[in-house]
N, CA, C and O atoms as a GROMACS GRO file, in nm:
protein
  392
    1MET      N    1   9.470  11.076  12.189
    1MET     CA    2   9.521  11.098  12.098
    1MET      C    3   9.509  11.245  12.005
    1MET      O    4   9.402  11.305  11.995
    2GLU      N    5   9.605  11.281  11.956
    2GLU     CA    6   9.610  11.406  11.896
    2GLU      C    7   9.560  11.387  11.740
    2GLU      O    8   9.577  11.291  11.666
    3SER      N    9   9.491  11.513  11.716
    3SER     CA   10   9.477  11.488  11.590
    3SER      C   11   9.542  11.462  11.461
    3SER      O   12   9.659  11.502  11.464
    4GLY      N   13   9.520  11.424  11.381
    4GLY     CA   14   9.626  11.411  11.258
    4GLY      C   15   9.571  11.544  11.152
    4GLY      O   16   9.459  11.593  11.137
    5PRO      N   17   9.744  11.585  11.070
    5PRO     CA   18   9.759  11.656  10.983
    5PRO      C   19   9.600  11.688  10.964
    5PRO      O   20   9.515  11.604  10.994
    6CYS      N   21   9.563  11.828  10.906
    6CYS     CA   22   9.413  11.890  10.862
    6CYS      C   23   9.300  11.844  10.967
    6CYS      O   24   9.178  11.826  10.956
    7GLY      N   25   9.359  11.837  11.036
    7GLY     CA   26   9.243  11.796  11.209
    7GLY      C   27   9.165  11.672  11.128
    7GLY      O   28   9.044  11.697  11.122
    8ARG      N   29   9.196  11.560  11.073
    8ARG     CA   30   9.166  11.432  11.061
    8ARG      C   31   9.173  11.329  11.163
    8ARG      O   32   9.284  11.331  11.215
    9GLN      N   33   9.118  11.263  11.198
    9GLN     CA   34   9.132  11.158  11.293
    9GLN      C   35   9.284  11.093  11.271
    9GLN      O   36   9.350  11.080  11.169
   10PRO      N   37   9.307  11.065  11.386
   10PRO     CA   38   9.496  11.029  11.389
   10PRO      C   39   9.458  10.863  11.372
   10PRO      O   40   9.354  10.827  11.425
   11VAL      N   41   9.562  10.736  11.280
   11VAL     CA   42   9.560  10.677  11.194
   11VAL      C   43   9.643  10.575  11.300
   11VAL      O   44   9.751  10.616  11.344
   12VAL      N   45   9.591  10.434  11.345
   12VAL     CA   46   9.682  10.352  11.430
   12VAL      C   47   9.686  10.216  11.332
   12VAL      O   48   9.584  10.158  11.294
   13VAL      N   49   9.813  10.179  11.301
   13VAL     CA   50   9.874  10.122  11.198
   13VAL      C   51   9.907   9.989  11.296
   13VAL      O   52   9.977  10.013  11.395
   14ALA      N   53   9.863   9.859  11.277
   14ALA     CA   54   9.930   9.753  11.319
   14ALA      C   55   9.989   9.666  11.222
   14ALA      O   56   9.915   9.635  11.128
   15GLU      N   57  10.091   9.624  11.221
   15GLU     CA   58  10.180   9.478  11.140
   15GLU      C   59  10.148   9.363  11.208
   15GLU      O   60  10.194   9.340  11.320
   16VAL      N   61  10.054   9.273  11.137
   16VAL     CA   62  10.045   9.143  11.213
   16VAL      C   63  10.080   9.047  11.162
   16VAL      O   64  10.074   9.059  11.040
   17LEU      N   65  10.125   8.926  11.201
   17LEU     CA   66  10.190   8.763  11.127
   17LEU      C   67  10.113   8.675  11.195
   17LEU      O   68  10.102   8.642  11.313
   18ILE      N   69  10.049   8.637  11.067
   18ILE     CA   70   9.966   8.528  11.100
   18ILE      C   71  10.042   8.388  11.025
   18ILE      O   72  10.074   8.383  10.906
   19ARG      N   73  10.056   8.306  11.103
   19ARG     CA   74  10.096   8.163  11.062
   19ARG      C   75   9.940   8.037  11.034
   19ARG      O   76   9.858   7.993  11.114
   20LEU      N   77   9.959   8.016  10.891
   20LEU     CA   78   9.838   7.933  10.856
   20LEU      C   79   9.894   7.800  10.773
   20LEU      O   80   9.989   7.788  10.696
   21GLU      N   81   9.808   7.719  10.816
   21GLU     CA   82   9.853   7.592  10.741
   21GLU      C   83   9.798   7.545  10.590
   21GLU      O   84   9.688   7.523  10.539
   22ARG      N   85   9.951   7.543  10.547
   22ARG     CA   86   9.914   7.554  10.393
   22ARG      C   87   9.811   7.439  10.331
   22ARG      O   88   9.823   7.317  10.322
   23PRO      N   89   9.701   7.536  10.291
   23PRO     CA   90   9.612   7.443  10.230
   23PRO      C   91   9.669   7.335  10.120
   23PRO      O   92   9.784   7.353  10.079
   24THR      N   93   9.580   7.204  10.064
   24THR     CA   94   9.624   7.122   9.941
   24THR      C   95   9.657   7.223   9.858
   24THR      O   96   9.771   7.243   9.816
   25SER      N   97   9.568   7.283   9.836
   25SER     CA   98   9.555   7.372   9.712
   25SER      C   99   9.513   7.521   9.732
   25SER      O  100   9.406   7.574   9.764
   26LEU      N  101   9.647   7.573   9.700
   26LEU     CA  102   9.629   7.748   9.705
   26LEU      C  103   9.582   7.780   9.598
   26LEU      O  104   9.655   7.773   9.499
   27THR      N  105   9.449   7.823   9.586
   27THR     CA  106   9.384   7.839   9.462
   27THR      C  107   9.441   7.997   9.434
   27THR      O  108   9.500   8.068   9.515
   28PRO      N  109   9.400   8.031   9.280
   28PRO     CA  110   9.412   8.179   9.257
   28PRO      C  111   9.322   8.275   9.315
   28PRO      O  112   9.354   8.390   9.346
   29GLU      N  113   9.163   8.204   9.336
   29GLU     CA  114   9.022   8.228   9.423
   29GLU      C  115   9.087   8.271   9.531
   29GLU      O  116   9.100   8.391   9.556
   30LEU      N  117   9.149   8.145   9.628
   30LEU     CA  118   9.187   8.196   9.767
   30LEU      C  119   9.277   8.292   9.770
   30LEU      O  120   9.262   8.374   9.860
   31ARG      N  121   9.391   8.309   9.678
   31ARG     CA  122   9.480   8.442   9.696
   31ARG      C  123   9.404   8.578   9.698
   31ARG      O  124   9.416   8.678   9.768
   32ALA      N  125   9.323   8.542   9.595
   32ALA     CA  126   9.242   8.706   9.542
   32ALA      C  127   9.160   8.733   9.678
   32ALA      O  128   9.152   8.844   9.731
   33TRP      N  129   9.080   8.578   9.742
   33TRP     CA  130   9.002   8.605   9.834
   33TRP      C  131   9.098   8.692   9.935
   33TRP      O  132   9.079   8.808   9.972
   34LEU      N  133   9.194   8.616   9.964
   34LEU     CA  134   9.285   8.674  10.094
   34LEU      C  135   9.354   8.865  10.067
   34LEU      O  136   9.365   8.947  10.157
   35ARG      N  137   9.386   8.886   9.935
   35ARG     CA  138   9.406   9.027   9.940
   35ARG      C  139   9.317   9.103   9.904
   35ARG      O  140   9.359   9.218   9.917
   36ASN      N  141   9.180   9.101   9.854
   36ASN     CA  142   9.068   9.154   9.908
   36ASN      C  143   9.041   9.178  10.014
   36ASN      O  144   9.048   9.292  10.059
   37ARG      N  145   8.996   9.061  10.092
   37ARG     CA  146   8.982   9.049  10.274
   37ARG      C  147   9.095   9.177  10.327
   37ARG      O  148   9.055   9.290  10.351
   38VAL      N  149   9.216   9.143  10.338
   38VAL     CA  150   9.245   9.203  10.402
   38VAL      C  151   9.370   9.393  10.354
   38VAL      O  152   9.464   9.455  10.404
   39GLY      N  153   9.277   9.401  10.227
   39GLY     CA  154   9.305   9.515  10.155
   39GLY      C  155   9.415   9.515  10.091
   39GLY      O  156   9.517   9.462  10.135
   40ALA      N  157   9.403   9.588   9.954
   40ALA     CA  158   9.487   9.576   9.844
   40ALA      C  159   9.621   9.636   9.838
   40ALA      O  160   9.635   9.758   9.843
   41GLY      N  161   9.738   9.541   9.826
   41GLY     CA  162   9.884   9.605   9.876
   41GLY      C  163   9.914   9.614   9.984
   41GLY      O  164  10.017   9.678  10.006
   42ARG      N  165   9.835   9.552  10.104
   42ARG     CA  166   9.853   9.518  10.219
   42ARG      C  167   9.899   9.426  10.280
   42ARG      O  168   9.962   9.442  10.385
   43ALA      N  169   9.874   9.303  10.220
   43ALA     CA  170   9.925   9.174  10.248
   43ALA      C  171   9.996   9.102  10.150
   43ALA      O  172   9.966   9.092  10.031
   44VAL      N  173  10.112   9.043  10.218
   44VAL     CA  174  10.212   8.958  10.206
   44VAL      C  175  10.218   8.778  10.215
   44VAL      O  176  10.287   8.729  10.305
   45LEU      N  177  10.152   8.696  10.132
   45LEU     CA  178  10.174   8.587  10.177
   45LEU      C  179  10.302   8.474  10.128
   45LEU      O  180  10.315   8.444  10.010
   46ALA      N  181  10.377   8.427  10.218
   46ALA     CA  182  10.501   8.406  10.199
   46ALA      C  183  10.529   8.247  10.258
   46ALA      O  184  10.486   8.226  10.371
   47ARG      N  185  10.576   8.170  10.209
   47ARG     CA  186  10.630   8.038  10.283
   47ARG      C  187  10.720   8.074  10.357
   47ARG      O  188  10.800   8.165  10.332
   48GLY      N  189  10.714   7.996  10.471
   48GLY     CA  190  10.783   8.070  10.580
   48GLY      C  191  10.787   7.923  10.711
   48GLY      O  192  10.705   7.835  10.738
   49ARG      N  193  10.937   7.960  10.770
   49ARG     CA  194  10.943   7.844  10.866
   49ARG      C  195  10.928   7.960  11.027
   49ARG      O  196  10.972   8.074  11.015
   50LEU      N  197  10.888   7.934  11.116
   50LEU     CA  198  10.918   7.970  11.265
   50LEU      C  199  10.924   7.863  11.347
   50LEU      O  200  10.901   7.748  11.310
   51ASN      N  201  10.955   7.894  11.460
   51ASN     CA  202  11.009   7.757  11.557
   51ASN      C  203  10.888   7.669  11.534
   51ASN      O  204  10.779   7.726  11.540
   52GLY      N  205  10.889   7.586  11.518
   52GLY     CA  206  10.801   7.452  11.559
   52GLY      C  207  10.684   7.449  11.433
   52GLY      O  208  10.582   7.380  11.441
   53SER      N  209  10.708   7.513  11.344
   53SER     CA  210  10.611   7.549  11.169
   53SER      C  211  10.681   7.431  11.119
   53SER      O  212  10.796   7.389  11.136
   54GLY      N  213  10.549   7.377  11.033
   54GLY     CA  214  10.655   7.267  10.938
   54GLY      C  215  10.675   7.334  10.801
   54GLY      O  216  10.628   7.442  10.765
   55SER      N  217  10.730   7.274  10.753
   55SER     CA  218  10.753   7.322  10.593
   55SER      C  219  10.628   7.370  10.507
   55SER      O  220  10.652   7.429  10.402
   56GLY      N  221  10.531   7.354  10.537
   56GLY     CA  222  10.381   7.347  10.444
   56GLY      C  223  10.333   7.480  10.532
   56GLY      O  224  10.222   7.523  10.500
   57ALA      N  225  10.396   7.541  10.625
   57ALA     CA  226  10.349   7.655  10.653
   57ALA      C  227  10.340   7.822  10.611
   57ALA      O  228  10.452   7.874  10.616
   58LEU      N  229  10.229   7.917  10.571
   58LEU     CA  230  10.223   8.011  10.494
   58LEU      C  231  10.222   8.139  10.609
   58LEU      O  232  10.135   8.144  10.697
   59LEU      N  233  10.303   8.217  10.599
   59LEU     CA  234  10.301   8.326  10.714
   59LEU      C  235  10.216   8.450  10.580
   59LEU      O  236  10.226   8.455  10.457
   60LEU      N  237  10.132   8.536  10.686
   60LEU     CA  238  10.030   8.604  10.649
   60LEU      C  239  10.107   8.727  10.712
   60LEU      O  240  10.088   8.745  10.832
   61ARG      N  241  10.188   8.811  10.650
   61ARG     CA  242  10.190   8.950  10.703
   61ARG      C  243  10.118   9.078  10.629
   61ARG      O  244  10.128   9.111  10.511
   62ILE      N  245  10.051   9.136  10.722
   62ILE     CA  246   9.943   9.239  10.708
   62ILE      C  247   9.947   9.389  10.794
   62ILE      O  248   9.996   9.397  10.906
   63GLU      N  249   9.892   9.496  10.724
   63GLU     CA  250   9.917   9.574  10.782
   63GLU      C  251   9.776   9.639  10.786
   63GLU      O  252   9.730   9.665  10.674
   64VAL      N  253   9.676   9.679  10.925
   64VAL     CA  254   9.598   9.705  10.931
   64VAL      C  255   9.584   9.842  10.963
   64VAL      O  256   9.633   9.866  11.073
   65HIS      N  257   9.528   9.949  10.900
   65HIS     CA  258   9.473  10.064  10.924
   65HIS      C  259   9.400  10.126  10.966
   65HIS      O  260   9.343  10.178  10.869
   66SER      N  261   9.344  10.172  11.084
   66SER     CA  262   9.211  10.211  11.157
   66SER      C  263   9.211  10.339  11.240
   66SER      O  264   9.315  10.403  11.226
   67ASP      N  265   9.100  10.403  11.341
   67ASP     CA  266   9.110  10.504  11.344
   67ASP      C  267   9.132  10.445  11.535
   67ASP      O  268   9.103  10.541  11.606
   68SER      N  269   9.162  10.353  11.598
   68SER     CA  270   9.167  10.273  11.769
   68SER      C  271   9.229  10.158  11.737
   68SER      O  272   9.228  10.096  11.631
   69CYS      N  273   9.286  10.135  11.847
   69CYS     CA  274   9.348  10.028  11.870
   69CYS      C  275   9.217   9.923  11.879
   69CYS      O  276   9.221   9.825  11.805
   70ASP      N  277   9.115   9.938  11.957
   70ASP     CA  278   9.037   9.864  11.943
   70ASP      C  279   8.963   9.808  11.779
   70ASP      O  280   8.948   9.695  11.733
   71ALA      N  281   8.932   9.933  11.728
   71ALA     CA  282   8.910   9.906  11.578
   71ALA      C  283   9.020   9.774  11.506
   71ALA      O  284   8.968   9.682  11.442
   72VAL      N  285   9.170   9.778  11.524
   72VAL     CA  286   9.267   9.669  11.477
   72VAL      C  287   9.224   9.562  11.537
   72VAL      O  288   9.194   9.465  11.467
   73HIS      N  289   9.210   9.555  11.667
   73HIS     CA  290   9.194   9.399  11.717
   73HIS      C  291   9.048   9.318  11.658
   73HIS      O  292   9.028   9.206  11.612
   74GLU      N  293   8.971   9.424  11.682
   74GLU     CA  294   8.849   9.366  11.586
   74GLU      C  295   8.849   9.325  11.484
   74GLU      O  296   8.792   9.217  11.469
   75GLU      N  297   8.920   9.397  11.355
   75GLU     CA  298   8.947   9.338  11.230
   75GLU      C  299   9.038   9.237  11.253
   75GLU      O  300   9.002   9.132  11.200
   76VAL      N  301   9.159   9.228  11.321
   76VAL     CA  302   9.232   9.135  11.314
   76VAL      C  303   9.152   8.992  11.365
   76VAL      O  304   9.182   8.883  11.315
   77ALA      N  305   9.057   9.003  11.458
   77ALA     CA  306   8.963   8.883  11.479
   77ALA      C  307   8.867   8.828  11.408
   77ALA      O  308   8.817   8.716  11.412
   78ASP      N  309   8.841   8.945  11.324
   78ASP     CA  310   8.741   8.892  11.225
   78ASP      C  311   8.831   8.775  11.164
   78ASP      O  312   8.826   8.654  11.189
   79LEU      N  313   8.903   8.834  11.091
   79LEU     CA  314   9.022   8.827  10.995
   79LEU      C  315   9.074   8.650  11.032
   79LEU      O  316   9.098   8.564  10.947
   80MET      N  317   9.080   8.633  11.198
   80MET     CA  318   9.124   8.474  11.222
   80MET      C  319   9.002   8.450  11.220
   80MET      O  320   8.996   8.375  11.123
   81THR      N  321   8.877   8.461  11.267
   81THR     CA  322   8.711   8.391  11.235
   81THR      C  323   8.760   8.327  11.045
   81THR      O  324   8.807   8.218  11.013
   82ASP      N  325   8.734   8.409  10.983
   82ASP     CA  326   8.741   8.376  10.831
   82ASP      C  327   8.849   8.312  10.856
   82ASP      O  328   8.840   8.202  10.910
   83LEU      N  329   8.948   8.356  10.828
   83LEU     CA  330   9.079   8.182  10.791
   83LEU      C  331   9.034   8.051  10.868
   83LEU      O  332   9.030   7.937  10.822
   84ARG      N  333   8.994   8.103  11.023
   84ARG     CA  334   8.944   7.928  11.094
   84ARG      C  335   8.837   7.891  11.025
   84ARG      O  336   8.833   7.768  11.030
   85LEU      N  337   8.753   7.930  10.967
   85LEU     CA  338   8.647   7.915  10.847
   85LEU      C  339   8.641   7.832  10.761
   85LEU      O  340   8.564   7.737  10.747
   86LEU      N  341   8.780   7.892  10.662
   86LEU     CA  342   8.832   7.808  10.548
   86LEU      C  343   8.929   7.713  10.580
   86LEU      O  344   8.999   7.661  10.493
   87GLY      N  345   8.939   7.681  10.718
   87GLY     CA  346   8.993   7.556  10.740
   87GLY      C  347   9.163   7.570  10.748
   87GLY      O  348   9.241   7.475  10.751
   88LEU      N  349   9.197   7.706  10.748
   88LEU     CA  350   9.334   7.752  10.752
   88LEU      C  351   9.432   7.749  10.884
   88LEU      O  352   9.553   7.771  10.884
   89ARG      N  353   9.339   7.713  11.010
   89ARG     CA  354   9.433   7.699  11.106
   89ARG      C  355   9.488   7.787  11.140
   89ARG      O  356   9.595   7.755  11.192
   90PRO      N  357   9.467   7.903  11.136
   90PRO     CA  358   9.523   8.046  11.182
   90PRO      C  359   9.600   8.106  11.291
   90PRO      O  360   9.534   8.193  11.348
   91THR      N  361   9.697   8.092  11.332
   91THR     CA  362   9.795   8.157  11.440
   91THR      C  363   9.836   8.267  11.482
   91THR      O  364   9.937   8.290  11.414
   92LEU      N  365   9.817   8.376  11.573
   92LEU     CA  366   9.903   8.501  11.532
   92LEU      C  367  10.027   8.473  11.593
   92LEU      O  368  10.063   8.396  11.682
   93VAL      N  369  10.088   8.560  11.517
   93VAL     CA  370  10.236   8.502  11.577
   93VAL      C  371  10.292   8.650  11.639
   93VAL      O  372  10.360   8.659  11.742
   94SER      N  373  10.257   8.739  11.571
   94SER     CA  374  10.275   8.907  11.630
   94SER      C  375  10.182   9.003  11.583
   94SER      O  376  10.100   9.002  11.492
   95GLU      N  377  10.216   9.088  11.669
   95GLU     CA  378  10.104   9.209  11.680
   95GLU      C  379  10.169   9.325  11.680
   95GLU      O  380  10.231   9.309  11.786
   96GLN      N  381  10.206   9.444  11.636
   96GLN     CA  382  10.309   9.536  11.656
   96GLN      C  383  10.216   9.647  11.620
   96GLN      O  384  10.172   9.652  11.505
   97VAL      N  385  10.178   9.746  11.715
   97VAL     CA  386  10.102   9.870  11.689
   97VAL      C  387  10.166   9.940  11.670
   97VAL      O  388  10.265   9.936  11.744
   98VAL      N  389  10.164  10.039  11.580
   98VAL     CA  390  10.181  10.204  11.553
   98VAL      C  391  10.146  10.290  11.608
   98VAL      O  392  10.171  10.403  11.568
   0.00000   0.00000   0.00000
């Protein structure tokens, strides 16, 4: 990869869509944790339906900015682990690296 403007390292941006099981109570604290965990202004949490998704599914769309594809994959893997620990049963729906 080439250096970005002003000699900075290039930035890899990935848009990731994760399907979550809707918890019985989506508290303000959980919403705040999601926003803080994935970065302010880079997460969108919405109700949605995908093929085979129940009506209670949530879709989490995030952008991951990093300096390499490996770092993006590591960040997404860490997020998926955290979501599993919260009992949200995440499923990676799509990942697009730019």
